[in-house]
Structures are given as C-alpha cells and as structure tokens.
C-alpha positions as a Markdown table, in Angstrom:
| # | Residue | x | y | z |
|---|---|---|---|---|
| 1 | Met | 36.5 | 203.1 | 78.1 |
| 2 | Ile | 38.9 | 203.0 | 75.1 |
| 3 | Tyr | 42.5 | 204.1 | 74.7 |
| 4 | Ile | 43.9 | 204.6 | 71.2 |
| 5 | His | 47.7 | 204.7 | 70.9 |
| 6 | Ile | 49.0 | 206.9 | 68.0 |
| 7 | Pro | 52.6 | 205.6 | 67.5 |
| 8 | Phe | 54.0 | 208.7 | 65.7 |
| 9 | Cys | 56.1 | 211.7 | 66.7 |
| 10 | Lys | 57.9 | 214.5 | 64.9 |
| 11 | Gln | 61.0 | 213.9 | 66.9 |
| 12 | Lys | 62.3 | 211.9 | 69.9 |
| 13 | Cys | 62.2 | 213.5 | 73.3 |
| 14 | Ser | 65.5 | 212.8 | 75.2 |
| 15 | Tyr | 63.7 | 211.2 | 78.2 |
| 16 | Cys | 61.0 | 209.1 | 76.4 |
| 17 | Asn | 61.0 | 205.4 | 76.1 |
| 18 | Phe | 57.4 | 205.0 | 74.9 |
| 19 | His | 56.6 | 203.2 | 71.7 |
| 20 | Phe | 56.6 | 205.5 | 68.6 |
| 21 | Ser | 58.1 | 206.1 | 65.2 |
| 22 | Thr | 59.3 | 209.4 | 63.7 |
| 23 | Ser | 58.5 | 208.1 | 60.2 |
| 24 | Leu | 55.0 | 208.7 | 58.9 |
| 25 | Asn | 55.5 | 206.5 | 55.9 |
| 26 | Phe | 53.0 | 203.9 | 57.0 |
| 27 | Lys | 50.5 | 206.2 | 58.7 |
| 28 | Asp | 47.6 | 205.3 | 56.4 |
| 29 | Glu | 48.2 | 201.6 | 56.8 |
| 30 | Met | 48.4 | 202.1 | 60.6 |
| 31 | Leu | 45.1 | 203.9 | 60.7 |
| 32 | Arg | 43.4 | 201.1 | 58.6 |
| 33 | Ala | 44.9 | 198.5 | 61.0 |
| 34 | Met | 43.6 | 200.4 | 64.0 |
| 35 | Lys | 40.1 | 200.4 | 62.5 |
| 36 | Thr | 40.3 | 196.7 | 61.9 |
| 37 | Glu | 41.4 | 196.1 | 65.5 |
| 38 | Ile | 38.4 | 198.1 | 66.8 |
| 39 | Ala | 36.1 | 196.0 | 64.7 |
| 40 | Leu | 37.7 | 192.7 | 65.8 |
| 41 | Arg | 37.6 | 193.6 | 69.5 |
| 42 | Lys | 34.1 | 195.2 | 69.6 |
| 43 | Asp | 32.8 | 192.6 | 71.9 |
| 44 | Glu | 35.5 | 192.7 | 74.5 |
| 45 | Leu | 34.1 | 195.5 | 76.6 |
| 46 | Gln | 31.1 | 194.6 | 78.8 |
| 47 | Asn | 29.8 | 198.1 | 78.7 |
| 48 | Arg | 29.0 | 199.3 | 75.2 |
| 49 | Thr | 28.4 | 202.9 | 76.3 |
| 50 | Leu | 31.6 | 204.7 | 76.8 |
| 51 | Lys | 32.4 | 207.2 | 79.5 |
| 52 | Ser | 35.8 | 208.0 | 78.1 |
| 53 | Leu | 37.8 | 207.9 | 74.9 |
| 54 | Tyr | 41.5 | 208.8 | 75.0 |
| 55 | Phe | 43.9 | 209.4 | 72.2 |
| 56 | Gly | 47.5 | 209.0 | 73.6 |
| 57 | Gly | 50.9 | 208.3 | 72.1 |
| 58 | Gly | 53.2 | 209.1 | 70.7 |
| 59 | Thr | 51.7 | 212.4 | 69.5 |
| 60 | Pro | 48.0 | 212.1 | 68.5 |
| 61 | Ser | 48.0 | 215.7 | 67.3 |
| 62 | Ile | 50.4 | 214.8 | 64.5 |
| 63 | Leu | 47.3 | 213.4 | 62.8 |
| 64 | Ser | 44.9 | 215.6 | 60.8 |
| 65 | Val | 41.5 | 216.4 | 62.3 |
| 66 | Asp | 39.9 | 214.3 | 59.5 |
| 67 | Glu | 42.1 | 211.3 | 60.6 |
| 68 | Ile | 41.1 | 211.8 | 64.2 |
| 69 | Ser | 37.4 | 212.1 | 63.3 |
| 70 | Ser | 37.6 | 208.9 | 61.2 |
| 71 | Leu | 38.9 | 207.0 | 64.2 |
| 72 | Ile | 36.1 | 208.4 | 66.4 |
| 73 | Asp | 33.6 | 207.4 | 63.7 |
| 74 | Glu | 34.9 | 203.9 | 63.7 |
| 75 | Val | 34.5 | 203.6 | 67.5 |
| 76 | Leu | 30.9 | 204.9 | 67.1 |
| 77 | Arg | 30.2 | 202.1 | 64.7 |
| 78 | Tyr | 30.4 | 199.6 | 67.5 |
| 79 | Phe | 30.0 | 201.7 | 70.7 |
| 80 | Ser | 27.8 | 204.5 | 71.9 |
| 81 | Phe | 28.9 | 207.6 | 73.9 |
| 82 | Glu | 27.5 | 208.7 | 77.2 |
| 83 | Lys | 26.0 | 212.2 | 76.9 |
| 84 | Asp | 28.8 | 213.8 | 78.9 |
| 85 | Ile | 31.6 | 211.5 | 77.6 |
| 86 | Glu | 35.2 | 212.8 | 78.1 |
| 87 | Val | 37.1 | 212.6 | 74.8 |
| 88 | Thr | 40.8 | 213.5 | 75.3 |
| 89 | Leu | 43.4 | 214.2 | 72.8 |
| 90 | Glu | 47.1 | 214.4 | 73.8 |
| 91 | Ala | 48.7 | 217.3 | 71.8 |
| 92 | Asn | 52.0 | 219.0 | 71.4 |
| 93 | Pro | 52.0 | 222.8 | 71.6 |
| 94 | Asp | 53.5 | 223.2 | 68.1 |
| 95 | Asp | 50.5 | 221.3 | 66.6 |
| 96 | Leu | 47.8 | 223.6 | 68.1 |
| 97 | Asp | 47.6 | 226.3 | 65.5 |
| 98 | Lys | 44.4 | 228.1 | 64.7 |
| 99 | Ile | 43.3 | 226.0 | 61.8 |
| 100 | Phe | 43.8 | 222.7 | 63.7 |
| 101 | Leu | 42.0 | 224.0 | 66.8 |
| 102 | Lys | 39.1 | 225.4 | 64.8 |
| 103 | Gln | 38.6 | 222.1 | 63.0 |
| 104 | Leu | 39.0 | 220.1 | 66.2 |
| 105 | Ser | 36.4 | 222.2 | 68.0 |
| 106 | Gly | 33.8 | 220.7 | 65.6 |
| 107 | Thr | 34.5 | 217.1 | 66.7 |
| 108 | Pro | 33.6 | 215.2 | 69.9 |
| 109 | Val | 37.1 | 216.0 | 71.3 |
| 110 | Asn | 36.3 | 218.0 | 74.4 |
| 111 | Arg | 39.5 | 217.7 | 76.5 |
| 112 | Leu | 43.1 | 218.4 | 75.5 |
| 113 | Ser | 46.2 | 217.1 | 77.4 |
| 114 | Ile | 49.0 | 219.4 | 76.2 |
| 115 | Gly | 52.6 | 218.3 | 76.5 |
| 116 | Thr | 53.9 | 221.6 | 77.7 |
| 117 | Gln | 56.6 | 220.1 | 80.1 |
| 118 | Ser | 58.1 | 223.6 | 80.8 |
| 119 | Phe | 57.8 | 227.3 | 79.9 |
| 120 | Phe | 61.6 | 227.6 | 79.9 |
| 121 | Glu | 63.8 | 227.3 | 76.7 |
| 122 | Glu | 66.7 | 225.5 | 78.4 |
| 123 | Asp | 64.4 | 222.8 | 79.8 |
| 124 | Leu | 62.8 | 222.3 | 76.4 |
| 125 | Lys | 66.2 | 222.0 | 74.7 |
| 126 | Leu | 67.4 | 219.4 | 77.1 |
| 127 | Met | 64.2 | 217.4 | 76.6 |
| 128 | Asn | 64.5 | 217.8 | 72.8 |
| 129 | Arg | 60.9 | 219.1 | 72.6 |
| 130 | Ala | 59.6 | 220.3 | 69.2 |
| 131 | His | 58.0 | 223.4 | 70.6 |
| 132 | Ser | 59.5 | 226.7 | 72.0 |
| 133 | Ala | 58.8 | 228.3 | 75.4 |
| 134 | Ser | 56.6 | 230.9 | 73.6 |
| 135 | Glu | 54.6 | 228.2 | 71.9 |
| 136 | Ala | 54.1 | 226.5 | 75.3 |
| 137 | Glu | 52.2 | 229.5 | 76.5 |
| 138 | Ser | 50.4 | 230.6 | 73.3 |
| 139 | Ser | 49.0 | 227.1 | 72.5 |
| 140 | Ile | 47.1 | 227.1 | 75.8 |
| 141 | Lys | 45.6 | 230.5 | 75.2 |
| 142 | Arg | 44.6 | 229.5 | 71.6 |
| 143 | Ala | 43.0 | 226.3 | 72.8 |
| 144 | Gln | 41.0 | 228.4 | 75.4 |
| 145 | Asp | 40.0 | 230.9 | 72.7 |
| 146 | Phe | 38.5 | 228.0 | 70.6 |
| 147 | Gly | 36.4 | 226.9 | 73.5 |
| 148 | Phe | 38.6 | 224.1 | 75.1 |
| 149 | Glu | 38.1 | 224.8 | 78.8 |
| 150 | Asn | 38.8 | 221.2 | 80.0 |
| 151 | Leu | 42.6 | 221.4 | 79.6 |
| 152 | Ser | 45.4 | 219.5 | 81.2 |
| 153 | Ile | 49.1 | 220.2 | 80.8 |
| 154 | Asp | 52.1 | 218.1 | 81.6 |
| 155 | Leu | 55.0 | 219.6 | 83.6 |
| 156 | Ile | 58.3 | 218.0 | 84.4 |
| 157 | Tyr | 60.3 | 219.0 | 87.5 |
| 158 | Gly | 63.8 | 218.1 | 88.7 |
| 159 | Ser | 65.6 | 218.7 | 85.5 |
| 160 | Pro | 69.4 | 219.5 | 85.6 |
| 161 | Thr | 68.6 | 222.7 | 83.7 |
| 162 | Ser | 66.1 | 223.8 | 86.3 |
| 163 | Asn | 66.0 | 224.7 | 90.0 |
| 164 | Leu | 63.4 | 225.6 | 92.6 |
| 165 | Glu | 63.1 | 229.2 | 91.5 |
| 166 | Ile | 62.6 | 228.3 | 87.9 |
| 167 | Trp | 60.1 | 225.6 | 89.0 |
| 168 | Lys | 58.2 | 228.3 | 91.0 |
| 169 | Glu | 58.0 | 230.5 | 87.8 |
| 170 | Asn | 56.7 | 227.5 | 85.8 |
| 171 | Leu | 53.9 | 227.1 | 88.4 |
| 172 | Asn | 53.1 | 230.8 | 88.6 |
| 173 | Lys | 52.7 | 230.8 | 84.8 |
| 174 | Thr | 50.4 | 227.8 | 85.0 |
| 175 | Ile | 48.2 | 229.5 | 87.5 |
| 176 | Ala | 48.1 | 232.7 | 85.4 |
| 177 | Leu | 46.9 | 230.6 | 82.4 |
| 178 | Glu | 44.0 | 229.2 | 84.4 |
| 179 | Val | 44.6 | 225.6 | 83.5 |
| 180 | Pro | 42.3 | 223.3 | 85.5 |
| 181 | His | 44.3 | 220.1 | 85.5 |
| 182 | Ile | 48.0 | 219.4 | 85.8 |
| 183 | Ser | 50.0 | 216.2 | 85.5 |
| 184 | Ser | 53.5 | 216.6 | 86.8 |
| 185 | Tyr | 56.3 | 214.2 | 86.9 |
| 186 | Ala | 59.9 | 214.1 | 88.1 |
| 187 | Leu | 62.4 | 213.8 | 85.2 |
| 188 | Thr | 63.5 | 210.2 | 85.2 |
| 189 | Val | 66.4 | 208.5 | 83.5 |
| 190 | Glu | 64.9 | 205.7 | 81.4 |
| 191 | Pro | 67.1 | 203.0 | 79.8 |
| 192 | Lys | 68.0 | 203.4 | 76.2 |
| 193 | Thr | 67.2 | 207.1 | 76.0 |
| 194 | Ser | 69.3 | 210.0 | 74.9 |
| 195 | Leu | 69.1 | 211.4 | 78.4 |
| 196 | Glu | 70.7 | 208.2 | 79.8 |
| 197 | Asn | 73.4 | 208.4 | 77.2 |
| 198 | Trp | 74.2 | 212.0 | 77.9 |
| 199 | Ile | 74.4 | 211.4 | 81.7 |
| 200 | Ser | 76.6 | 208.3 | 81.2 |
| 201 | Lys | 79.0 | 210.3 | 79.1 |
| 202 | Gly | 79.1 | 213.2 | 81.6 |
| 203 | Lys | 77.5 | 215.7 | 79.2 |
| 204 | Ile | 74.9 | 216.7 | 81.7 |
| 205 | Lys | 74.3 | 216.1 | 85.4 |
| 206 | Ser | 72.0 | 213.4 | 86.7 |
| 207 | Pro | 68.7 | 214.6 | 88.3 |
| 208 | Ile | 69.1 | 215.0 | 92.1 |
| 209 | Glu | 66.4 | 213.2 | 94.1 |
| 210 | Glu | 66.6 | 215.6 | 97.0 |
| 211 | Glu | 65.9 | 218.5 | 94.7 |
| 212 | Gln | 63.0 | 216.6 | 93.1 |
| 213 | Asn | 61.6 | 215.9 | 96.5 |
| 214 | Lys | 61.6 | 219.6 | 97.4 |
| 215 | Glu | 60.0 | 220.6 | 94.1 |
| 216 | Phe | 57.4 | 217.9 | 94.4 |
| 217 | Tyr | 56.2 | 219.2 | 97.8 |
| 218 | Tyr | 56.4 | 222.8 | 96.7 |
| 219 | Leu | 54.2 | 221.8 | 93.7 |
| 220 | Ser | 51.7 | 220.1 | 96.0 |
| 221 | Asp | 51.4 | 222.9 | 98.5 |
| 222 | Phe | 51.4 | 225.6 | 95.9 |
| 223 | Leu | 48.6 | 224.1 | 93.8 |
| 224 | Lys | 46.5 | 223.3 | 96.8 |
| 225 | Asp | 46.8 | 226.9 | 97.9 |
| 226 | Asn | 45.5 | 227.8 | 94.5 |
| 227 | Gly | 42.4 | 225.7 | 94.6 |
| 228 | Phe | 43.7 | 222.4 | 93.2 |
| 229 | Glu | 43.0 | 219.0 | 94.7 |
| 230 | His | 45.9 | 216.5 | 94.8 |
| 231 | Tyr | 44.0 | 213.4 | 93.8 |
| 232 | Glu | 46.8 | 211.1 | 92.6 |
| 233 | Val | 50.6 | 211.4 | 93.2 |
| 234 | Ser | 51.3 | 213.0 | 89.9 |
| 235 | Asn | 47.9 | 214.6 | 89.2 |
| 236 | Phe | 46.1 | 217.8 | 90.4 |
| 237 | Ala | 42.7 | 219.2 | 89.4 |
| 238 | Lys | 40.3 | 222.0 | 90.1 |
| 239 | Pro | 37.0 | 220.6 | 91.4 |
| 240 | Gly | 35.1 | 219.0 | 88.6 |
| 241 | Phe | 38.2 | 218.5 | 86.4 |
| 242 | Tyr | 39.5 | 215.1 | 87.5 |
| 243 | Ser | 40.6 | 213.0 | 84.5 |
| 244 | Arg | 37.8 | 210.5 | 84.2 |
| 245 | His | 39.9 | 208.3 | 82.0 |
| 246 | Asn | 42.9 | 208.0 | 84.4 |
| 247 | Ser | 40.6 | 207.8 | 87.4 |
| 248 | Ala | 39.0 | 204.8 | 85.8 |
| 249 | Tyr | 42.4 | 203.1 | 85.6 |
| 250 | Trp | 43.0 | 203.9 | 89.2 |
| 251 | Lys | 39.7 | 202.4 | 90.2 |
| 252 | Tyr | 40.4 | 199.1 | 88.4 |
| 253 | Asn | 37.7 | 199.6 | 85.7 |
| 254 | Glu | 38.0 | 197.6 | 82.4 |
| 255 | Tyr | 39.5 | 199.3 | 79.4 |
| 256 | Leu | 40.3 | 198.4 | 75.8 |
| 257 | Gly | 43.6 | 199.5 | 74.3 |
| 258 | Ile | 43.9 | 200.0 | 70.5 |
| 259 | Gly | 47.1 | 200.4 | 68.6 |
| 260 | Pro | 50.7 | 199.0 | 68.9 |
| 261 | Ser | 51.9 | 198.7 | 72.5 |
| 262 | Ala | 48.4 | 199.5 | 73.9 |
| 263 | His | 47.3 | 197.6 | 77.0 |
| 264 | Ser | 43.9 | 196.3 | 77.9 |
| 265 | Tyr | 42.3 | 195.0 | 81.1 |
| 266 | Asn | 39.1 | 193.1 | 81.7 |
| 267 | Gly | 38.5 | 194.7 | 85.2 |
| 268 | Phe | 39.3 | 191.4 | 86.9 |
| 269 | Asp | 42.1 | 189.0 | 86.0 |
| 270 | Val | 43.1 | 189.3 | 82.3 |
| 271 | Arg | 45.6 | 191.8 | 81.0 |
| 272 | Ser | 46.6 | 192.0 | 77.3 |
| 273 | Trp | 49.0 | 194.1 | 75.3 |
| 274 | Asn | 49.6 | 194.7 | 71.6 |
| 275 | Val | 53.0 | 194.1 | 70.0 |
| 276 | Ala | 55.2 | 197.2 | 70.2 |
| 277 | Asn | 56.2 | 197.1 | 66.6 |
| 278 | Asn | 54.4 | 199.0 | 63.9 |
| 279 | Gln | 55.1 | 196.7 | 61.0 |
| 280 | Gln | 54.2 | 193.6 | 62.9 |
| 281 | Tyr | 51.0 | 195.2 | 64.1 |
| 282 | Ile | 50.0 | 196.3 | 60.6 |
| 283 | Lys | 50.8 | 192.9 | 59.1 |
| 284 | Lys | 48.7 | 191.0 | 61.7 |
| 285 | Leu | 45.7 | 193.2 | 61.3 |
| 286 | Asn | 45.9 | 193.1 | 57.5 |
| 287 | Asn | 45.3 | 189.4 | 57.9 |
| 288 | Lys | 42.4 | 190.1 | 60.4 |
| 289 | Leu | 44.5 | 188.7 | 63.2 |
| 290 | Leu | 45.0 | 190.4 | 66.6 |
| 291 | Ala | 48.5 | 191.5 | 67.4 |
| 292 | Lys | 48.3 | 190.9 | 71.1 |
| 293 | Glu | 49.4 | 188.7 | 73.9 |
| 294 | Glu | 47.6 | 188.2 | 77.2 |
| 295 | Glu | 48.2 | 187.0 | 80.7 |
| 296 | Ile | 46.0 | 185.7 | 83.5 |
| 297 | Leu | 46.8 | 187.7 | 86.6 |
| 298 | Ser | 47.5 | 185.6 | 89.6 |
| 299 | Gln | 45.9 | 186.4 | 93.0 |
| 300 | Glu | 49.3 | 187.8 | 94.0 |
| 301 | Asp | 49.5 | 190.0 | 90.8 |
| 302 | Gln | 46.0 | 191.3 | 91.5 |
| 303 | Phe | 46.8 | 192.0 | 95.2 |
| 304 | Asn | 50.0 | 193.8 | 94.3 |
| 305 | Glu | 48.4 | 195.9 | 91.7 |
| 306 | Met | 45.5 | 196.9 | 94.0 |
| 307 | Ile | 48.0 | 198.0 | 96.6 |
| 308 | Met | 50.2 | 199.9 | 94.1 |
| 309 | Ile | 47.5 | 201.8 | 92.4 |
| 310 | Gly | 45.3 | 202.5 | 95.4 |
| 311 | Leu | 48.1 | 203.9 | 97.5 |
| 312 | Arg | 49.0 | 206.4 | 94.8 |
| 313 | Thr | 45.5 | 208.0 | 95.0 |
| 314 | Ile | 43.5 | 210.2 | 97.3 |
| 315 | Trp | 41.0 | 207.3 | 97.6 |
| 316 | Gly | 43.4 | 204.7 | 99.0 |
| 317 | Val | 42.8 | 201.0 | 99.1 |
| 318 | Asp | 39.3 | 199.8 | 100.0 |
| 319 | Leu | 39.9 | 197.4 | 102.9 |
| 320 | Glu | 36.5 | 195.8 | 102.5 |
| 321 | Ser | 37.2 | 195.0 | 98.8 |
| 322 | Leu | 40.6 | 193.7 | 99.8 |
| 323 | Lys | 39.0 | 191.3 | 102.3 |
| 324 | Ser | 36.4 | 190.1 | 99.9 |
| 325 | Lys | 38.9 | 189.3 | 97.1 |
| 326 | Phe | 41.9 | 187.7 | 98.7 |
| 327 | Ser | 42.7 | 184.6 | 100.8 |
| 328 | Glu | 43.3 | 184.6 | 104.6 |
| 329 | Arg | 47.0 | 183.9 | 103.9 |
| 330 | Met | 47.3 | 187.0 | 101.8 |
| 331 | Leu | 45.4 | 189.1 | 104.3 |
| 332 | Glu | 47.6 | 188.0 | 107.1 |
| 333 | His | 50.7 | 189.0 | 105.1 |
| 334 | Phe | 49.0 | 192.4 | 104.5 |
| 335 | Gln | 48.2 | 193.0 | 108.2 |
| 336 | Arg | 51.7 | 191.9 | 109.2 |
| 337 | Glu | 53.5 | 194.1 | 106.7 |
| 338 | Ser | 51.3 | 197.2 | 107.2 |
| 339 | Lys | 51.2 | 197.1 | 111.0 |
| 340 | Ser | 54.5 | 198.9 | 111.7 |
| 341 | Lys | 53.9 | 201.5 | 108.9 |
| 342 | Ile | 50.5 | 202.3 | 110.5 |
| 343 | Glu | 52.1 | 202.6 | 113.9 |
| 344 | Asp | 54.8 | 205.0 | 112.4 |
| 345 | Gly | 52.2 | 207.1 | 110.6 |
| 346 | Ile | 53.5 | 206.1 | 107.1 |
| 347 | Leu | 50.1 | 204.5 | 106.4 |
| 348 | Ile | 46.8 | 205.6 | 107.9 |
| 349 | Ile | 43.2 | 204.1 | 107.8 |
| 350 | Glu | 40.4 | 206.5 | 107.1 |
| 351 | Asn | 36.8 | 205.3 | 106.5 |
| 352 | Asn | 38.0 | 201.8 | 106.1 |
| 353 | His | 40.5 | 202.8 | 103.4 |
| 354 | Leu | 44.3 | 202.4 | 103.7 |
| 355 | Lys | 46.1 | 205.6 | 102.6 |
| 356 | Ile | 49.5 | 207.1 | 102.5 |
| 357 | Pro | 49.5 | 210.6 | 104.1 |
| 358 | Glu | 50.3 | 213.2 | 101.5 |
| 359 | Lys | 53.5 | 214.2 | 103.2 |
| 360 | His | 54.9 | 210.7 | 102.2 |
| 361 | Trp | 53.5 | 210.6 | 98.7 |
| 362 | Phe | 56.9 | 211.2 | 97.0 |
| 363 | Met | 57.9 | 207.7 | 98.3 |
| 364 | Ala | 54.5 | 206.1 | 97.5 |
| 365 | Asp | 55.8 | 203.4 | 95.1 |
| 366 | Gly | 58.5 | 202.3 | 97.6 |
| 367 | Ile | 56.0 | 202.2 | 100.5 |
| 368 | Ala | 53.5 | 200.2 | 98.4 |
| 369 | Ser | 56.2 | 197.7 | 97.2 |
| 370 | Asp | 57.0 | 196.9 | 100.9 |
| 371 | Leu | 53.5 | 195.4 | 101.1 |
| 372 | Phe | 53.8 | 193.3 | 97.9 |
| 373 | Ile | 53.5 | 189.5 | 98.0 |
| 374 | Val | 56.6 | 188.2 | 96.1 |
C-alpha cells in the first residue's frame, strides 16, 4: 500500500503538530518532486498490486481534482490496483463543494475521510478549524449525494469547550447522518501548538482526563449499540467498512510513504522517513536524490512495536507469531511482565491472542508500555 502526504493546509489548527505549510507558493514544485519520488522508489514494495492508496496530510483536498488525478496516474505508471482497491482522500468539509465532489466522483477515489471534528461552533473555533458547524453537516450529505458511501469522519472529544451532553449530541448527529466509519480521538495538548500556548497562559482550561475517559466509554457503548464494531482504540466501523489502509498498518504490512515527513516500512526490520521540510524535500528530489533517512529496527524495537500496535486492536497480539520471532530471553520477559496483568484481568488470552479487554482500552498505551523491553 502507498501513503501520499500532502503538506499543505489553509490554516493551522490549534492542536496540530503534523508537518504542513499554509503557503502554496511551491505547490507545483512539490507535486513534481512527489512524482519523482514515486518513480525512484517504485521497486521498494514487494507487492506491485496495491490494495490501498491513501492521501493524507496536511489537507489533500486543498489540491484540485486534476492534481489529485495526476498523482494517481503517476502511481499507476509503476503499480497496478486491485479490482476493489480502497483509495482514500482526507478532506476538510469546506473543500467539499458540489464542483469538487462531482469531479472527484469521476476518479478512482472511493473513500473520503472528512475532518469534521465537531458539529458545534465553539469546538471548531477553539480548534481553529476552517469550516463551520453547518458545513460539517452539509459536506457529509453532499458527499453522499455524489455517491461516496464509504465515508469516515474524525471526531474529537474532551475539549474544554465541550461536555458529555454536547458529546452525546455530536454522536447523535453522526448516527443520523449514517456515516459508516468514525475515527475519534481525545483532544491532546501537543508541544509547540497554539493549544499548548493558550493553556500555559491560562486563556483556556486544560482537558480533563477523567472527562475524556467518560466520553470515550460513552462513545464506545453508544456506537456499538448503533451497529458499529470497535476494532481499534480510536476507530469504529459498520461491518464491511473497516479502513483497509489503517488495518494494514496494525497488521504490520509493508507500506511506502511519499512526500515530506512520510514514513515507510518494509514489513520486517527497516523503517524510513522523509525529511519534514518542504524546501529540502523539493531540492533533493530535483537532483533525483531521495530525501529520507532509515533505521534498522532492533529485535527490541520490533517486539515493542508488535505489543503496542497489537494491544490497540480487536485482534490483539498473535502469541504464535511472537514465539516464532523473538528470543527465549525476550519471551521470558514477556511472560513475567504479563503474568500479573492476566491474573488481574487487565490482559486476557483468546484464541492464542493476547488482548486488552475493551473496558481497559482507554489506558491501552500505558498497559502496552509496561510490557516493553527497554
């Protein structure tokens, strides 16, 4: 599978620390550089037939449909698509007007991941989103009108401008709109963001973990009652609408990341990442040089990652795979550290897979880190 990072946004969200630029001055140069990178790295994926192509960002919907199509065409020069490939475009509600959606419906893009975040104006203002509450709703309806049934929306809970009642209304609205996939995250205070600055200066209150905990479990129970499957800590889907792209990440499949700051993985022991600087990226690719660094993952790195990713999902960690990949010393560590958690019911074993019961999922990362080899 291939991930393409589009490093441009209209404006900076208050909570975001992803790599992007609000200047489009070098957009054409960036797109040329990305096409060069695709060509230079065409032999890195073992499987030349793609199951998934994902445009993330940044804000991919800031591009024109012609620009999106030209990137897809470049991928098709070197790879083929499975008949039922999932082609996802992350999009902001304010970009999804009728003209854009009509043109997009004629491309291979068949899944939209819409950055809704909230249906309430106060939340959106705090987050410095470019869209309004009314656009959050109308964009979803328009996408459905143009034939996009495979929709995912992002929702953020635990904001200082929200509470449990507002959160319930957000979820009721989501169900009414018949969206089949939801990615939902607690508002986190990332370093060097406007949100961190506002909190440090006392302009707004810090998110309260206890409230986020309540809203997370309400989210899970409510969506399951409405036919969703909670298949990863932050992801919910109606049957048949799991994100194939993200599921491949969680199952340790290989992937190729194109664009500044994009990561790649060979499915075994090599991870690479592109420079998180637009100008450096463009300059390197103009000279037909890759703008990436890579690392060989140690056995400990691979072990820790397998634990971290597996315990965030409904599938858990395959104990047979764990035994086949790692040394006796590492397995003894694993058995020693997991023993008390299994006895306490914080971890369970089902069908030879180690899992965290869903009632403990809000603390999944902390539970997983206790098993790490450091």
